N, C-alpha and C positions, 0 to 999 in steps of 0.2 A: 505495499500500500503507500500512498503517497506519506508527503509531510501535512498535506491539510486532512487525506482522509484520518491520520494520526489526533488530526487537532480534533475534526468535524466528532470522530470515536470518544476522544479522554471526554472532549466538551461537552457530549450528551451524559455520557455514563456522571459526570459530574451533576448535573442540573438535577438528574435524576436522585442523587443522592443528597443535595442540597435542599431538594423539593420537600424530601421525604424528611430532614430533621427540621423543616421548617413547619410542616405536618404533624411534628412527636410531642407538642404542646397538648398531651392529654390528661386526663381526668386521674388522680394518682388511684385510682383502686379497680375491683377486679372491674367490672362494668365497666367503666373507662378503656384501660387497656385492651379485654378481650373485644368489647363489644362496642366500645366506641361510646358506651354509653346509650345504646338504642336510639341513636338520635340522626342516624344517614339518610337522606330521599330516595325514591326509590330509582334513578336516574344513578347514582353514584352507585347503590347497590348491583343494581344490574352491569358495569362498567364493571365494577370491582367480580362479579363471579363469570363476566367475560373474558377477561385478566387471570382470572385463577386456570381454570379449564384450557384458556390456549397456552402455549408452552412454544420455547423456538423450531421445535421438531415441527409443531403444526405450519409453520411459515414458510421452513426449510424442507420437507418431505410432500405437502401437499401438492405445490407446483412439482416437483417432479414426478410426482403420484400421477398430475395430467397428464406430465408430458409422452409420458411409458405410457401411462393403460384408461387416458380418456378420463371426463369427468364424472363418472361412478360415484365416484367416494362421495360426493354428496349426500348420498340417498343413507348413507349411514345416519345422516344428522335430521331423518325425517320424523323418527318416533321420538325427539327432542320436545315437540310443542304438546304432543298426547301427556308423555314425563308430568312437564310445568303442570298441568291441569292435573292430573291425579294428587300431587304435591303438594297443589296450591288449596286443594281442596280438603285433603284426609292430614299432611306432616304437619304443614304450616302453623293450623290451629289448634293442634299441639303444643310444638314449641313454645308459640310464641303464650299461652293459657297458664304454663308452665313454668316459664320465666328462666328456662334452662342456659347452662353456660354450652353444653358440648351437648353434640344427640342422643348420648350414651347414656345421660342422668335420666330419660326416660323410663330407659331399662331396669332400670333402678324401682323406681315405684310402678311399672307391671308386672317385672318377674323379679330378683332380688340381687341385690351388691354380687355376688357370685359372676353373676351375668351380665351385670356392666361394668365389669372390673374384666372381664375375657375380652368380649369383646372391643374395649377400648386400649386392650396392651395389643389386641389383635392389628387393630388401624393403626399404633404406631410403627408396630413391625415394620408391614404394610409400607407404609406412605412414609416412614422413615428411609427404606430401599428404591420404592421411585422418585424419592426426593434427589438423591443418588445420583439415578439413571435421570434424572431431569438435569443433574448437573453435567454428567458425565459426557452425555450421548452428544450436546453439539460441542462440547470441548474437543469431545476427539474429530469431528467432522472441522475447523476453524484449526486446529495444529496442525492435522493432515493440509488441510490444503495453506496455509499462511507458514507453516514448517515450526507455530509456535511452542515454546516446551507445553506439553499437557500437565505438568502440576504448578505452572504458574497459570494456565488458561483456565483450571478449573477453582483454582483462590480466586482468582477474579470475576468467575460465572458465579459461584458461591458463596464466596467469603464478604466480598466488598456493603453486600443489599444485608447484611448483619447488623450496616451500623444505625439503618433508617429504623429496620423489622423493630430489635430489641429495646430503640429507644422511644418506637411510639408506640407497638402496638396497633392496633384492627384498623386504626383513625389513621395510621403515616400508611400501611398494607393498601385501603382502598381508597385516598387521594393518588398514591405514586402508582398503581395501578391506569387511573383514569389518566393521569398524564402518558404514561409507556402506551395505551391505548393510542395517546394522539398522536405520536411519536412511529408508530408502528402504522395505522393508518395513511399519515401521509407517506411514509417515506414506501410502502405498497404503492402507492396510487402513482408513487411519482415513478414509483421504477415501471409500470402498465406503463405509463406514458412516452418513457422511455423506450422501450418495447414500439410499439408503435410506430412512433417518432423516425425509428430507425430502421421502418419498410421500405422497398424501394419506392420512389415517387409517384409508380404508378399502378403501388396497391395500396389501398383502402385501407381501413379498419375490418371494414363488411367482406370484401377478399381475403381476408386473412382469417378471419371466420368461416368462409366460406370452405377456403382451402383446408381448415382443421376438421371443420365438418364431414366434408366427403371423407377423409381419413378415420374418422372415427373415434374421433376425440372428442369431439358435443353429446358422449352417450351421457346425458344425462340422467334419463328414467331408463336401466334397463330392468324387464323381467324373470331374468333368469332361465327362461325357456330357452331352448336351444332343439331347433329341427320337429317341436312339438314335444320335448321332453324338457324339463324342469331339472338343470343341471345343478346337482349339492354343490358341486366342488367351488361352484360363482359365492365368491365373498362379499362381492357390494352388488345389491338391488334392492329392486322395491321392498321385496317381503323383507329381505334381513336388516335391511335399515330400518324397516318400522313395530317389526317383532322384537328383533335382537334391539336395534338402536332406541327402544320404548324401554326396557325390563334395566338395560346398561345405565339408560339415565337415570332413572327413577331411584337403581342403587346410586347412582354416584351424587345427585341433588339430593336425595330426602335421606340417605344415610350415614354420608361422608363426611366428618367431621371440618375440612377443609373449606368444604364445600357449604355445608351447614350456617357454620357460622359468618359467610359473607353478607348471610339472607336474615342471619339474627339483629344484626347491626342497623336495622331497617329501625324507624322511628313507630313502628304502626304493622299490624297487621295486614292493610292493605295495600303500605307500599312493600312489604315482603313480598307478596303475592305480586304485584305490578311489576317489579325488578325479574322475580320469577319468570314472570309469562311474557314478558319482551324480550329476555335472553332466548327463549323457546322459539321466538318468528325473527329475531335478529340473529341469531348466528346463524342460520342455514340462508342468508342472500351473502352473511361476511366472509361466510366457507366456501362459497360460489365461487364471490371474487374472488378465493387468492387460489382457486385448481384455474378460475379463467384466467390469469398472471401466468399459470403452466404450459395453457395451450398456446397462447402468445408468443410464451419462448418456443413452444417448435415448433408454432409459425414461421417466426426470425427465422430458424435454423433450417428451414426450407429455399430462406436465398441466403444465407452464408453455412460459413464452412464451422461443422460441430465437431465436436471431438468423440471418435470410439468410444472411448469412455472417460465421464467423466472425475476421475479419481487420479488425478495424476502419481500419487504416491504409489496406488495399484501398479500403473502400469509402468512405473521404474521398476516392480517384483516381477515383470513380467519380460522386459527389457535384458532383465538380465538371470532368465533360465532360458531352459532350453527352446520356448517359443518364441524367443527374440525373432526370429527369422519369418514364420509365419505371422506374427505383430504386424511385421512391416511388410508382407505383401498384401495383409489382411488393412491396414493405413493405408497403402496405397490405392486402393480398390475402392475404399469405404469415401477417399478424396473423389476418386473418380467420379462417383453414384451420383457425390454430392451437385458435383458443376451438371451433370444430368437431370438430377433432381431439381436447378436451381430455373434451368432452361424450361423444364419443362410446367414449373410455375407459372416463369412468364409468359407462356405461353396460353395456359388457363385464363390467368388472368385475364389476356388479350381478349381470349375468344369472349370473356364473360363482359366485355365491355358491349362488342359488337352483339352480343344474343347468337354467338353460331355454336348452336347447340353440339354439331357434328365434330364441333374439334375441339370444345369444351369434355364430348365424352371421351375421344382421342387421350388428347392432352390428361386427364385423370387417370385413368386405365396404364397408362406410360406413371405417373407419378406411383401411381397404387402398387406397378410392381418392382418399382425403382427402391419403394418406401422395406415392400417386403424383403429386399435384397441386404439393405442396412442393415436392416432388423436382424437378419443373418450372422451378419460379421458380428453386430455386437455381439450378438448368444455365444456366437462363436470364441471371442476376448472373454466373455462372463468365465463358457465352462473351462476355460483353459486359468484362467485365476482362480478356481475352483479345484483344480487338480490339487490331487498330493505334493507333485514336483512343487508346485507355489504357496498354495493352501493362505489363496489372497481373500480378499474379500471381493466379491464378486456382484456387488449392491448395492447401483452408482446412484440410486432414485436421492439422495441426500443430499449433492454434490452439484446437480442438473443447476436448478437457481442459483446456489452460490458462484459455479462457476460463471455464467450467463454474467453475474452481476459483476465480479472479479475481471473479465475478459473484455466488456461491453461498455458497461457503463460510464459515464466519465468522471474527475476527478471529486470530491466530497460526498456524491453520491454513493461513493461505494461506502465509506466513510459511516455513514448515515447507514446503509442497511447493513452492516456490520454491526450500528449499536444495536440495532431491529435485535439481533437473534442474541444480546445481551439484556434488552428491557425485556423481551418477552419472555426468556429463563427468570429474570427478577420474578416478574407479576404471578406465575404459578408457584415459585420457591419462598414468596416471601410466604405467603397465603397455607402452605403448605408448617412452613415453618412456626406459623404462630399457630398452627391448628394443632399440631404436637404441641407447643408452649401448655397451651389450652389445656387438654388432654392429659396432659403431665401435671400440670398443679390443682386442675381440676377433683379430675378422679382417681388419685394417688396419692399426690403431693397432701393438698390440703386435707385428705378422707383420714391418711395414714401416719401422718403426723402431726395430726390434729394434738393432742392430749402432751405428746414431749414438747413439741415446741410450748405450752399450756406450759406446763409446769415449768419450764426454762425460763419464760419469760415471769413468772410468778415469783420465781426465788430471786432475780432480778431486781425487779421492779415493786417489791413485796405489793403489789395489786395484782388483780385477774384484768384479764385482758380480754375481749370474747373473743372466738374464733367460731368461724370465719368473721373476723370484723374489718369488713371492706375499706376503711382509711386505713386499716394496718397492712393490707395486705399485700400492696406496694412501697408501705413507709420500709421497706427493707432499704438496704444497701446492693440491693441487685431485682434482677426484672426474672418474672416468673420465664422467661426463654433462658437466664444464667441457673436459674435452677432445675430448668429441663435439660441444660444441658449437662449439668451435676449430677 
């Protein structure tokens, strides 16, 4: 990256941290720290929910997914609005009426303390592991692409956000997620604009979409039926999205503290419901737009040279293996096919302008045949990488969009798009850390150390201090997150 890109990257991250510290002024009690005194409006609740759900992988993988498999991944979210309706009717009123801090407090009222403890422990275990993956996965991609040290990248990805997350609690998390989403949407919009702007002069936005659609990339709705039979191995179709997406969203937004904690911060039951319902309807067009960027990147590479494999680190492994000569031949063939594809796309666009159906059909047949050949060459490269002799990673989906950004976008915008990866990670990781701290404090520390702490305080001050006294809970010289870490 250039010096300007580094300035943009560092400046954006410092802006997030400073804004988080500014918003860290919160009431020093449990309600203020974990639930922001239940005072947030539905709009902020909505952005907090979206910021928690969307991670860096969302903005890295989705465009690559559309590039390779089309837009049918958006069906994965079709069950989300239905799940939001069910949660608003049955889940939210119970949490609101009981005034709980965590979702698992309800289980003690409904069953017993053992059920609550076990469930909370399982959440701490699985959310702790998944948060580690949320830190490590984008760090691997960035370190592979730029040659950064993986340990320092992990510290930047998961360490800096602790500054405002620990000091500000739920309020700082919610407000920084608001700023993070503004930066993310701005950067993604600029990236989409640049993709369209870099297309040839005689190719419009609609022409690019038409070409991508003819090549099967605009497959937004798929039923899963092929030749009159349902393909049970098809991951993304209308039925898997409605059924699987519904139950997945129901479990995530209804029982996962990282999400439950977001809408518990709302000022009223109505505000919680509004935030959840709007999330159900906003998430689909948001994901559609992210996938559409991947389709536009695919269109861009129909007119420009595309790498045969988007992860350079893995290609270097092939270059030093016994497949070196095969890779050279495949790369030369791939580049030759790319030139023919460029000509075929231009011919199709010209025929489309004059509405010559015969020429359009001929050009599209040529283009589809060339695309099959290029896909076959990419498949060969992936096969060589997966071989025992190489032992590489043959999945480059996560690298497609980032490689396009680094190779083609102007100076400054590259730094902004790299910053988006960090801030997208921070949104989900910060909410996860806050939820881990709340469960540790409320479901374990507050319950099992109650008598011990009271006895110690009585001995020290010769008076009884009620526990849990919210005015005392955060007057200790350490925050609940520090207690969770300890």
